[in-house]
Structure formats: C-alpha cells, structure tokens
N, C-alpha and C positions, 0 to 999 in steps of 0.2 A: 658585710654582705658582698662587697665587690670581690673580695678574695674567694668567697664561695662560688660566685658566678664564674670567675676566672678558672677555678679548679674544675667546675662542671664542663666548661667549654673545652678544657684540655682533655678531659676524659672522652668527650665526643670526638675531638679531632684525632685522638689515638685510635678510635674506632674507624673513622673515615676522614682523612685529612681534607677531602673535598668539601666537607661540611663547613669549613671556614668561610666559604663563599657566602654562606647564609648567616654570618655572625650577628649582624644587626637584628635580623628577625629572631634569632635564637635568644639574644639578650632580652628583647622585649617580652618574649614568652616566659623566660625564667623569672624576670622581675615581677611580672603580673602574678605568677603563682606564689612567689615568696610573700608578696603583699597580702594575698588571700589567706595565708596560714603563718602569721608571724610568730606564733607561739611554739612551733615545732623546732626540733633540734636536728643537727646534722653532724655526726661525729666521724672521725677518721676511719674507725673500724667499719662502720656502715658503708662509707664511701668506697673503701677498698674492696669490700666484699661485693658491693653492687657493680663496681667497675669490672671486677674479674668475671662475674657472671655475664655481664653485657659483652665483654670481649669474647668470651667463650661462645655465646649465642651467635654473635655476628661472624666469628672466624670460621664457623661451619659453612658459611656461604661464600667463601673466597675462591671458589674453583674457577670462576670466569673473570673476565676483565670488566664486566659490567658493575658499576658501583652500586646498583640496586640489587645486590645479591644477599641481602640480610633478611633473615626470617625471624619474626618475633612471635612469642607465645603469650597469649593473654593470661594463661594460668600463672605465669611468673609474676604478673602484675599484682596478684593477690598478696604477695609477700611484702609489698611496699606500704609502709604505714606513716612515714615521715614526709614532711613537706618537700624535701629535696628529692626524696624518692618519687613524689608526685611530679616534681619538676622534670626529672629524667623520664618518667612515664610519659608525660605530655610530649617531651622532645622525641621519645621513641615513636610515638604515634605520628607526630607532625613532620618529623624529619623524613621518614620514608615517603610521606606524601609530597614533600618538596622534591625528593629524588624521583618520585613517580612523575612529577611535572617535568623534571629534566629529561627523564627517559621518554616521556610521551611525545617529545619532539621527534622521536624516531619511529613512533607508531604510525604507520601509514594505513588508513582505511580508504582505499582508492575506489571512490564511487563515480569517477569521471567517465563520460560517455566513450564508447569504443565499438567499432564494428570491424570484425576480422572475417576474411573470406576463407571458406573451406570448399571442398569439392562438391560437384553436383549431387543432388539427392542424399546429402550427408546425414540427414536426420531420419532416414528410413522413409517408408511410405506414410504420407500424412493422412492416415485414416483417422481423423480426429472427430470424435463425437462428444456431445455434452457429458456423457457418462464415462468417457475414456475408452469405450469399446473400439478396438482397432487402432488405438493411438500409436504414434511412432515409437518403435521399440528397437532402435539401433538397426533398422533395415529388415527386421524379421517379423514385422507386423503382418497379420493376415488380412487380406483385403477380400471384399466380396467379388465374385466373378461378374457381377452386374456392372456394366458401364453405361454411360449416358451418351446418346447420339441424338441427332436432330429428329430421328424417327422414334426415339424412346418416348413413351407417354409418361409425363410427369404430372398429368392432370387427370387423376382417376375419376371414373364415373361416380357421381354423387350417390351415396347410399340413401335409402329411404330413411326418413326420420323414425327412430325407435319409439316404442310405446312409452310415454312418459306419464308416470302416476304422480299426481300432485299430493302434497302433504301440507299441513298447516304451516304458516310462516313463510310461504313462498317457495318451499323446497320441492324436490321431485326426485325420483329414482330412475336409473337406467340400469337394468339387469341387477337390481339390488343396490346400486351405488348411488349415494346421495349427490344430487347436482344442485346448483344454484341457478335460478332463472333470472337472467338479466332483463331489465324492463324493456329494452329494445336493442337491436343489433344491426349494424350496417356492415355489409361485406364489401370491401374495396377491391377493385380490379384496376390495374395501372396500365396505361398505354404510353409507350415511349415514342415521342414524335421527333426527337433530335437525331443526330448522327453519332455513331460509335467512335470513340477515339481509337487510335491505333493500339492494338494489344499484341505484344510480342508472344510468340509461342513458348518462350522460356523467360521467366522472371525470377528474381531473388525472393526467397522466403527467409525471414529473419527469426532466429531462435534466441530468446533471451537467456544469457548465461548466468549461472548462479554459482558462487563459490565463497566459502567462508573467508571473511576479511577480518580475522581476529587474532592473528599470530602474536602481535604485540601485547594485546590485552590478556591473552592466555598466559604469556610469560609473567605479567604483573600479578595476576590473581593466583597463580600457582605458588606464589611466595607468601600468601596471606594465611595465617592460622587464626581463626576466629574464636578459638577456645571451645566452642560448641562443635565445630568440625574443622578439620584441616583440609582446605581446598587443594593444597598441593599433593595430598595423598591419592587423589584420583588421577591416575595416569592417563595420558592421551586425551585429556578433557579439553574442551574448547568452548569459548563463549559464543552462543548463537544469537542471543538477544539480551537487551537490557533496557531500562527505562530511567528517565529523569523526571523529577516532579518539582514544579515551582510552588513553594509554600508561601504564596502571597495572594492577595485578592485578585480574582480573575486570572489566577495562574494556570499553567498548562501542564499536562503530562505528555512527555515526548517518548515514544516507543521506537526503538531502533532494532530492526531485524537484520543481523549481520549475515544470515544465511542467504536470503534473497535480496539483500542490499536495498531495503526499503525503510522508510521513516513515516510515521503518522503522528499527528498532534491532536490531542483531545483536551477537553476541559478537565482540570483537576477539580472534580465536582464539589468537594467540601468548600472550596474557595469561591464557588459560583452560586451555591444553592440559595443564599440569602437574597439574591437578585431575582429569584424565580418563585412563582406561586402557581396555584391551579389555573389562574387566568392567563398565565404566560403561554399556555399551549392552545388557548382558544383561537378561533379563526379571527383574522384581521378584517377591518373594513378597508375598502379599496383606497380611501383617502389616507389610511395609515401606512400604506406600503411606500417605502422610500423609493426615490427615483433610481433607475438602473445605474446611472453614472455614479451616484453616491455609493451604492453597494459595491460596484466594481472598484471604486477608489479605495474603499476600506480594505478590500481583499488585496489590492495592489500594494498598499502601504504595509500591510502585515507581512507579505512575502518579501518586500524590500527591507523592512526592519530586521527580519530574521535571516536575511541573506540567503533565501531559498533560490536556487539556480533555475532560471527560466530560459536559459539559452536554447533549449530544444523545444520550447513551447510557444504557442500562439497567444494572441490577446485573449483576455477573459471574456467568457460568454455566460450569460445568466440562463439557468434552466428555470423556466416559469410556465410549465405546461398548463397550470391552472388558468392562465389568461385566456387560453382558447376556449375552455369550458365557460369561463365568465362571459366572454364576448357572445357566446351562442345562447346562454341561458336567458329564458324569459323572466324568471325570478332570480335576480342577481344574489339575493340573500341565501339562496339554496347552495351556492358554490362556496366551498371551504377555501379560504385564502390562508395559506400557511404563514406562521410568524417568522419564517426564515427563508433564505434562498441559497442555492449553490451556484458558485461561480466556477466554471470549468475552463482550464487553460489547456487546449488540445495539444497533445504530443505531436511533433512533426519530425519525421525521420526520412532522410534522403529527399527532403522537399515535399513529402507527402503527409497529409493529415492522417491520424490514426483514429478509427471508430471502433465502437463495440458492435456486437452482432445485432443489437436492438436498433442501431442507427444513430446513437448519440456519440458525441465526441469523447474520446478516451484521453485522460491526462490527469493533471493535478486538480483536485476539487477542494474548494474553500467554502465552508459553510459560514454564513453571516446571520446572526440573530437580530431581529428587528427591535426587540424589546430593549436590549442593552446596546444595540448598534456596535457589536463586537464580533470578531471572528471566534467561532466556537470549535472549529476543527479544520484540519487539513489532511487530506489523504491522497495517495497516489504519488508521493515523492519516492522515486526509485532510481537506481542506477540503470542507465540505458546502455548496457553492454550486450552486444549481439554477435552471433555467428551468422554469416550470410551464405546461403546455398541456393543454386539454381534448380528450379522445378518447372515441370510442364504446366502450361496454362490453357484454359478453355478459351478458344477464339471463335467458336461457332456462334454467330449472332442469333441464329434460330433458337438454340438452346438457351442462350442468355435472355432472349426476349420472353421465353416461357417463364423463367424465374422472375423477371421483372413484372410480368402480368399478375403473378400471384403474390407479389410483394416480398419475395425472398425465397430461400431454399425450402422453407417449411410452409406448405399450403394450409390454410385454415378455411374450411367451408362451413356454412351454416345452413343446414337443411331442416327448416321448420317454418310453419306458417308465419307470415308477417315479416320475414327477413327482407331487408332493403339492400339492394345492390347499387353501388355507385362506382362510376368509372372516373378516374383521375388522370389527366394528361400531364406527362412529365416531359420536360424539354432539355434538361441539363444532365450531364453525366461526367464524372471524373474518375481517374484511377487513383486509388488511395490504398491504405492498409486497413485490415480488420484484425483486431486483437482476438485471438482464439486460445483457449486453455484446453489442455488435455491432461489426463492422469494416466501414468504408465510406470510400472515397476516401482510403485510406492512413491512416486515423485510427480509433482505438478509441473508441467511444461507450458511455456508461454511462447506463442508464435505470432509474428506479424505477417499476415498473408496478403498478397496483392488482391484488390477487390475493386469492383465498380460500385460507385456510390451515386445515387440519384436523389437529389433534394426534393422533398414533397412541398409544394407551395403551402404557405402558412394558412391561407384561406381554405385549403382543401384537406389538410391533415387532421387526424384525430388528436386526442389530447397528449399523446406521448411519442408517437413515431414521427421523427423529423426527416429521416432518410431511409431509403431502401439500400441495403448493403448486401452484395452478393460476392462471396469469395470466388476468385478465378482459378484457384488450384484444382486441377483435375482430380487429384487424390481426394481432396476435401469434398468436392461435388459428388463424386462417385460414392464415397462412404456415407455422406449425409443423406443421400437420396435412396440408397440401396435398401434400407430397412423401412422406408415409408410405404408399406403395403397398401395403406389407405390413408386418406388425409386426416389431420387432426380435426375433430368434430366438436363444435360447441353446441350444447343442447339448449333448447328453449326452456 
C-alpha cells in the first residue's frame, strides 16, 4: 500500500509540484479511502491511463503563472470505478480547494470605510422623492420651478371633511375608496423654544458608493465545471451575492451582497424551528420581559463573537415603543408586548449620528428573541464608502420653524369631528445626517443629507416617533414640497 500511495503522490506532484506542501494532508486522505475499499485493485495500465488523462486536463490551464489554473470536469469522474480512482477523484476535488484556500489569501473584498471628496454638486440636483421622481441623474434631473421662501405657504388651508359613508366592520369610503377609521386621533403641533445651531450655507452631502468586490471570486468560480453547467463558459460573469449556512442547532444563514457591499444574518430556520411553537409569538407579560442591559449584553456579545466591526457605530439602543403605549394604557392587558426586541447601533459619520426619515436611528440592527434568549438576526452591516460633495443648505429659520411646527416636511392634518390637537414644546436641536434613498436610471442611490434633528420628550411623543428630522438640503426641500398641493389627510 505504501508503494501505491507513493506512486499516487508522484502523479500529483507531476501535475503540480507545489502540491508537495500538502503531502501530510494528502496521505491522510488517500489512506482513509483505501481503508474504505480494501477489495479494489489498482493496476499499472489504469494508473498510466488515468495519469495521462489528468495531465492532459490540467495542462490545458497552464497559460498563467497562477497555480490554480486547473479545470476539472465531473463527467470524467464517471469513468472511475476502482478505489485508487476514487482516491485520485477525492484528491482532485480536495486539492483544488486547498489551492483555492492558498489563492484566497490574495482575494481582497475591501469593505473598509472610506470617504473621498469630489467637486461641488457632483451628484446632480438632489431632487429626491420617495418614488424616485426627480432623483439625481448625473446633473440632468429636472426640478420643479417652485422654490421655498419665508413667504411661501407650506401650511395649506384645511379642506372640509369629505362625506364618509360607513360600512359594517368599522370601515368607510371616501369617493369610493375604503378607509379605516381609527378609534381616536391626536394631531401634534411642535413649538421649538431653543436656539438654532449655526448652519452653514454650504454643507457636504455624502453619496454611498457601490462597486462589485468580487474579482478574485470571479476568477475562482470561472474555473469550475459542475457537470450540469460549466460556469466558466459564461463570459464576463461576476459574483454579485452568495450565502453561507450553518448546519447546526441555532445555526445562521449569512447573506453577502457584493454589489452593495452589505451583509445580513438570519436564522437557518430548520435548525431553529424545534424551539418555537404557536405560543412563541404570543404577547409577553411585563414580568417576562428581560432587563434592557441583559438584552443589550446579548447583542454586544454576538457582535463581538463574530467580529462585526462597530468602529463607526454608537452604543446599542433598544427600540421598545410598546412601553409608551403600555404606560398610558388603562388596561395593561390590552397592550401587546412583543416576544423580541431590536437593538440598534446608530451609524456615526464625521462625528454626526445618522437617522432615517421617520426619526429613528439608522445603523446595525440586532434582533433578540426572549423565548430562546438568542440573537435571531442582524441587518444593516454595510461598507461605509462615500463620496462627499458640497451642496446649498436652507438657513432661513422662518422656513425651518414651519417644518418643525408640522413635524417634518410632510404635513398631516386631520379634519374630522373629535380630533384632538396637542402642542409639544421642544428645546433641543442638533445637526446630524438623514439617510435618504432614491431610484434613478435603474439604480438605487443612497445619500446622507445634513439635517436638523429635534428629540421629542418621551412623556410627550406617540408610540413610534422619537425625533423630528428635517433635511437641510435646498434641493430636497424644494422637491419634497413642490408636489404637496394639499396636505396628506387622514379620514375619520
């Protein structure tokens, strides 16, 4: 047997002398396969023929200096019936993986943070709308002729309430459209009592850059023939995403998007489902909810264990809007307490916190399940690579105060009997970033736009809105308000 092993190794070294570096591992593989099929034979004719075929297959890939230039075809494997054929088959599969490991040391997937400066207004006019209308198009975006000034009315006259026809089940129609009637509604108006920070007329807008980081993986996969399809036959192909799955109890599925350089982690559900039943999603009692510091500690440990980079993120914050409803409810049992919580680690860029347009912190989100006391998912892991370009900002405090009063760029009025109006005083303001998405030319663009952020006191806010966020970019303000011919109306 030792002579056969030696001969097999010599055959492999003739194919690639660098394989000798892995001789110990190869010997273990060969011995294990021989032990599994001791009755098989291995004659000289078969060895010579197999060796010649192998050399021919591998010699076709000797055009470059890279040692991983060998392409193997699984159709060839069907010819192998003897144990030493199986040995060489296994070696052919495992050796390229060893070489892949060696080559992978040179595959760079650079997700490191970076901000590069470009010229002023480099992203075109920031006419960004939720639907993408007027989004930045390389400077050619069309903008509305309407501009906002301190004399511009952005608080239209309240229209009269429409005729609402009730239907069974608490529904109603407005011009034939079904509406849902909330049991009660409070309209909030905000009054800023503090002082404005200094706002420069020109500030930097950041655009998140996206580019494929898969050149090394493309090179590897282009050399693989699966038998069912030859991946190398698809010219100019590139890897855009892939996933990894942990096949173990409470394992995870890791999804890597190489195009936008983002990573998400989810449950590998078949490995979790035994721990859940129909009661797992029922509401919790208040005494069953873990302490905040324990939830945050679990999230912190998970991120540390898996070496998730938090260098550009703040400390974890728990999102628990249900607590506001619970504190105000007369009958506490009517309030649904979810069996999980999200811990958010806010993104911090240039020393400024990033928020979404709804007023919540934007960043890495970790979901913690209370039943298993385990992390069930992580989202928002992404490469923070940006281009920075100077844009004109709104500095007119009269205009900004109007937006503050209505709670943001989008006014919502409630014109119906029984509506309750409440005024909330705000005393704090900071300059931060707001994350804004736009869709243009078949591509989603992401911008960090300077904004003023006003925290709403916890005792005064509703169940979800924590902050008022108003973008300062003149382009954004003009576009976002130009098509609001009348306020958004919520019907009774």
